[in-house]
C-alpha positions, -999 to 999 in steps of 0.1 A, spaced: -743 -459 -830 -726 -434 -807 -760 -424 -793 -768 -461 -785 -734 -465 -769 -740 -434 -747 -774 -448 -738 -760 -482 -728 -733 -464 -708 -759 -444 -690 -779 -475 -682 -748 -492 -669 -740 -462 -646 -776 -463 -633 -774 -501 -628 -741 -496 -609 -756 -469 -586 -787 -491 -579 -764 -521 -572 -743 -500 -547 -775 -487 -530 -789 -523 -528 -755 -535 -514 -756 -508 -487 -791 -516 -477 -783 -553 -476 -752 -548 -455 -772 -526 -431 -800 -552 -429 -776 -580 -421 -757 -559 -397 -789 -553 -378 -798 -590 -380 -764 -599 -366 -768 -574 -338 -802 -587 -329 -789 -623 -330 -761 -614 -306 -784 -594 -283 -807 -624 -281 -778 -647 -271 -768 -621 -245 -802 -622 -230 -802 -660 -230 -766 -663 -217 -769 -635 -191 -781 -658 -162 -752 -682 -168 -741 -681 -132 -774 -692 -119 -779 -724 -140 -761 -756 -145 -748 -766 -179 -738 -731 -186 -708 -738 -208 -712 -726 -244 -678 -711 -252 -685 -705 -289 -716 -685 -282 -698 -665 -255 -669 -658 -279 -694 -646 -305 -709 -622 -279 -675 -610 -268 -664 -604 -304 -695 -583 -310 -691 -564 -277 -654 -557 -284 -664 -535 -313 -696 -520 -298 -697 -516 -260 -665 -514 -239 -681 -515 -205 -704 -545 -214 -673 -562 -229 -653 -558 -197 -682 -574 -177 -686 -603 -201 -648 -608 -204 -645 -611 -166 -673 -637 -165 -657 -655 -194 -624 -658 -176 -641 -669 -144 -660 -698 -159 -637 -709 -187 -604 -705 -169 -589 -684 -197 -590 -648 -208 -608 -637 -240 -574 -631 -255 -567 -668 -253 -603 -678 -260 -604 -661 -293 -579 -688 -306 -605 -716 -300 -616 -730 -334 -650 -746 -339 -636 -781 -345 -612 -780 -315 -614 -803 -286 -609 -772 -265 -646 -763 -272 -658 -794 -254 -632 -790 -226 -640 -753 -220 -678 -761 -220 -671 -790 -195 -650 -767 -173 -677 -741 -172 -703 -768 -163 -680 -781 -136 -674 -746 -122 -711 -738 -122 -720 -772 -107 -692 -767 -81 -677 -801 -90 -642 -794 -76 -628 -829 -81 -625 -826 -119 -618 -789 -122 -580 -792 -116 -577 -816 -145 -595 -793 -168 -574 -764 -156 -542 -784 -163 -551 -790 -199 -563 -754 -204 -529 -742 -190 -510 -764 -215 -533 -752 -243 -528 -715 -234 -490 -720 -232 -491 -735 -267 -510 -705 -281 -486 -681 -263 -456 -699 -278 -470 -699 -313 -474 -737 -313 -504 -757 -326 -527 -756 -296 -545 -788 -308 -511 -806 -305 -517 -806 -268 -545 -831 -272 -522 -854 -292 -498 -860 -264 -506 -893 -247 -509 -880 -211 -533 -852 -221 -553 -874 -245 -558 -899 -217 -567 -872 -191 -591 -856 -216 -608 -889 -224 -611 -898 -187 -624 -864 -179 -651 -864 -206 -661 -900 -196 -663 -892 -159 -681 -859 -165 -709 -875 -184 -715 -899 -155 -707 -876 -125 -735 -865 -103 -736 -828 -94 -733 -816 -59 
């Protein structure tokens, strides 16, 4: 009986070691897959300043998160571009959640900036300033969109942007 118990214990140790090795290999594989995914997006997003409809804040945030941990010089370059087209720094942008109205507003602002549509840009910037102030003050940034003035401006901006011709 004791021999059988020792045998089972040895099998469990071996299984545990194999599981740890498999976990390590899986983690490495998915790390490489994620790196390749981000690198692909970087190649696709690189020419953002040359094309209209360049706003994709969530993708750009994913790229910046990756670069923040991997390449400081590349991060600095992308962070500068991010601030230029989205009107906010990465330190503010990282608070944007996937379901937020800020996603659409930031993407619209980038498109307006890249299309050189100066008429609507100040409205976007006004809402973004309020949103940034809310994040800085520890308030719910989505609450900005619930105020009647901002909600109306946001709706009008989204409506007019969809029908506005580019310059």
